[in-house]
Residue, then its C-alpha position, 0 to 999 in steps of 0.5 A: m534517833q532520839a528519845i522525846d520527853t513524852t510529857n512535853g514532847q522535847p528531845v531528852k538530853g542523851g537519848y541515842n548513845l543511852f540506848v545504844i549503850s542500854l541495848i549493848a548492856a542488856l545482850a547479856g539477857f540475848i546471850f542466856g536465852f541463845d544459850t538455853v535454846v543452843i544446849s535444847g539443841a544439843n540435849l540427845p545428840i549430847k546424851e548419845l555422845w557421851h553416854t551418860s545415864p539419864w539422872f547424869h545427863g539432866f543433872f550435871i551435863m544440861s543444868m550446870a550453866l543454870w547451877g553457875t547462873v544461881v552462884g554468879s547471880v549470888f555472889g556477882g554484886i561484890p565485882t561489881q561493887l570493887y571492880g565497877r559495873k564496866k570492867v564487870l560487863l568487859w570481863i564478863g564477855i571475856l567469860f562467855s567468850v572462855s566458856a563456849i570455846g572450852s564447850a566447843l573443845a571439850q573432850g568429855p563431859y567433866m570439862f563440857s560441864f565445866f565450861r557451861f559452868i563458867g558460863g553460868l557464871g557470866i549470864g549470872i553476873s551478868s543479871v547483877a552487873a547489866t541491870t545495874d549498868i542501865s539503871e544507874i546511867s538513864t535518866p530520871k526522865t527516862r527511866g521507867r520506859 
């Protein structure tokens, strides 16, 4: 697969590599959507498992990843600038893994919420690091497609 310049019909340098790297970096957005769908499906079983009040369940358990996303997106530029996008994206993958394993093994609502917050941090930081990485690796001819 090779990118074609629409103005002159010529192949664009780095088209396939650019596509693959962009696809991998864009998986961060997919993970956010997947996480939202999974927690929506687990909503009632979690509420029944820990017998939480509607307020605690909604504000603390279900929205904790969103709070992490807000914090991660606000402060995500700091590690991205200090350590670089690629290193930060690698650590985001580690945060997602820790969050998934911790959420699966959580014994109570507080531990579950903590690991959901960690996953939210990863999602928020990835919204900064992944989009910046994609824009930086794109050639001027392939930007905005």
